[in-house]
C-alpha positions, 0 to 999 in steps of 0.5 A: 941588731936593730934599735927595735930589736935591742929594745925588744931584747932589753924588754924581754931581759927585764921581764925575766930579771923581774920574774927572778927577783920576785923571789925576794918579796915572795920569800918575805911575804910568804915563806917567812910567815909560813916558817913562823906560823905554819899558817895555823889559825889561832883559835879564837882569832883576836878581833874575830871575823872583822880582823880576818876580813881586814887581813884578807883585804891587806893580803890581796892589796899587798899582792896586787901592789907588788905584782903591779910594781914589778910589772912597771919595772919591767915594762916602763923602767926597762929593768928590775928592782934589783941592784944588779939589773937596775931600771934604765928609766925612773918608774913614777907611774902606777902605785909609784905616783902615791908612794916611793916604795910600794913593793916594800909597803905591799910586803908589809901589808901582806905580812900584817894581813896574814897576822890578822887572818891567822890571829898570829900577832908574832907576824906583826913583830916579823913585819916590824923587824923586817922593816929595819933592814928595809929602811936602812937599805932605802936610806943608805943605798937606794935613795943615794943611788937613784939620786946619782942615776936620775938626778933632778928627775928623781929629786923632783919625784922625791920632793913630791912623793912620800917614802912610806905613807901614800899620798891621797892623790896621784903625783904627776911629773910636770908636763906628763900624764902617766897612768 
């Protein structure tokens, strides 16, 4: 196979792997909240219409961040977020310019948004409880693995982009302009 054929094949496999791995955040942000609440709206919703509108915005923003971040893994990283099919390139564009873990942040936003929309505070507890294994995984596996795999490039990124709370301005690698 030619070099361009190999690249096309890798990109196709990355897209397929990303689509398959998308089941994890879909389960966390969709199925688990449904299991906990059956998506029943508590009447009256605490905070009323304002809380529900904020919830819709958080759900939409979370979904957009998750979708965009997965696409970047396939197209830019040439891999997936999954440990069994990691990216070949460090992904530092899009929402990754603002926060190192936009998929996890997006999942948390979507769950919290459902809590607001439905008036179901138990979803805030689900989001908080779900954060415990995520934080452990990021700190104990993901960050050391990325440091070994990408070395100085990752260390520069890690030093400039926060783990959970987004920067106000996008970070750019020295000498590169990515969007």
